[in-house]
Wavefront OBJ file of the C-alpha trace (Angstrom):
o trace
v 71.346 41.943 -28.611
v 72.663 45.403 -29.526
v 76.289 46.427 -28.909
v 77.236 44.805 -25.570
v 77.737 47.156 -22.620
v 81.207 47.573 -21.232
v 81.601 48.739 -17.634
v 84.975 48.825 -15.795
v 86.436 45.704 -17.350
v 83.148 43.828 -17.512
v 81.134 43.115 -20.605
v 77.528 42.093 -21.176
v 76.960 38.629 -22.608
v 73.225 38.315 -21.938
v 70.202 40.562 -21.317
v 66.654 39.896 -20.279
v 63.672 41.446 -18.690
v 63.077 38.408 -16.465
v 65.016 38.052 -13.174
v 65.078 34.217 -13.027
v 66.255 34.021 -16.624
v 69.271 36.213 -15.869
v 69.871 34.229 -12.586
v 69.904 30.913 -14.600
v 72.449 32.318 -17.131
v 74.680 33.653 -14.304
v 74.560 30.396 -12.568
v 75.338 28.421 -15.751
v 78.466 30.649 -16.260
v 79.515 30.337 -12.633
v 79.148 26.567 -12.731
v 81.471 26.543 -15.733
v 84.151 28.606 -13.926
v 83.356 31.898 -15.540
v 82.727 34.683 -12.978
v 79.522 36.455 -13.779
v 77.459 39.251 -12.153
v 74.031 40.649 -12.741
v 73.359 44.280 -13.279
v 69.696 45.149 -12.876
v 68.349 48.350 -14.389
v 64.753 47.708 -13.310
v 63.053 50.765 -11.812
v 61.648 49.411 -8.532
v 59.469 52.539 -8.138
v 57.323 51.451 -10.986
v 56.277 47.960 -12.093
v 57.890 48.219 -15.504
v 58.373 44.948 -17.391
v 59.367 46.327 -20.744
v 61.789 48.742 -22.240
v 65.201 50.081 -21.246
v 64.140 50.634 -17.604
v 63.511 46.907 -17.048
v 66.704 45.449 -18.521
v 68.805 42.917 -16.567
v 72.386 42.483 -17.854
v 74.617 39.433 -17.182
v 78.238 40.657 -17.238
v 81.531 38.766 -17.334
v 85.164 39.933 -17.242
v 86.139 41.148 -20.768
v 88.838 38.502 -20.975
v 86.223 35.752 -20.685
v 83.661 37.281 -23.106
v 84.237 34.919 -26.049
v 84.337 31.803 -23.723
v 81.011 32.906 -22.130
v 79.321 33.534 -25.395
v 80.470 30.242 -26.808
v 79.033 28.456 -23.698
v 75.773 30.244 -23.812
v 75.339 29.542 -27.530
v 76.166 25.815 -27.183
v 73.248 23.517 -27.963
v 71.300 22.544 -24.900
v 70.316 18.822 -24.613
v 66.711 18.199 -25.492
v 64.146 17.181 -22.864
v 64.227 13.587 -24.156
v 68.054 13.557 -23.845
v 67.884 14.824 -20.305
v 65.278 12.192 -19.436
v 67.527 9.494 -20.840
v 70.486 10.680 -18.830
v 68.479 10.924 -15.608
v 66.954 7.483 -16.117
v 70.412 5.969 -16.799
v 71.809 7.389 -13.562
v 71.958 4.915 -10.703
v 72.019 6.774 -7.320
v 72.536 3.442 -5.503
v 75.707 2.720 -7.474
v 77.613 5.962 -8.064
v 80.486 6.121 -10.473
v 83.974 5.307 -9.372
v 84.920 8.991 -9.792
v 82.250 9.965 -7.189
v 83.344 7.207 -4.812
v 86.991 8.266 -5.133
v 86.043 11.915 -4.366
v 84.108 10.722 -1.290
v 87.096 8.608 -0.122
v 89.473 11.575 -0.586
v 87.148 13.775 1.490
v 86.829 11.267 4.197
v 90.611 10.875 4.312
v 91.032 14.688 4.454
v 88.497 14.854 7.350
v 90.327 12.205 9.195
v 93.593 14.118 8.786
v 92.166 17.284 10.236
v 90.273 15.598 13.061
v 86.758 16.238 11.793
v 86.190 12.687 10.459
v 84.068 10.053 12.138
v 85.670 7.375 14.268
v 84.224 3.940 13.555
l 1 2 3 4 5 6 7 8 9 10 11 12 13 14 15 16 17 18 19 20 21 22 23 24 25 26 27 28 29 30 31 32 33 34 35 36 37 38 39 40 41 42 43 44 45 46 47 48 49 50 51 52 53 54 55 56 57 58 59 60 61 62 63 64 65 66 67 68 69 70 71 72 73 74 75 76 77 78 79 80 81 82 83 84 85 86 87 88 89 90 91 92 93 94 95 96 97 98 99 100 101 102 103 104 105 106 107 108 109 110 111 112 113 114 115 116 117 118
């Protein structure tokens, strides 16, 4: 990546020519608590898929640039590791953390009158 773009307090941390790739990066940043936006420079008049007129930039606030770059450069688990994690998960027996969160939500709903009466 060349020198990152800076626009009104936002800085580029990723660029691509593929829409879904930029969307995935933005979603990964958002899921990690880093606000991110996409700036598309694609020319919709022409079906360009290469060059400067087809660039898609993922931007974050300048104060979060290093954190975002660190997150994006972190090693992604391999397919085998993801398979192992998925197979080890037991949807019939959620972790205590998940159960506690569900109990807290149910209690909050009961407090505000939206919970179910049993």
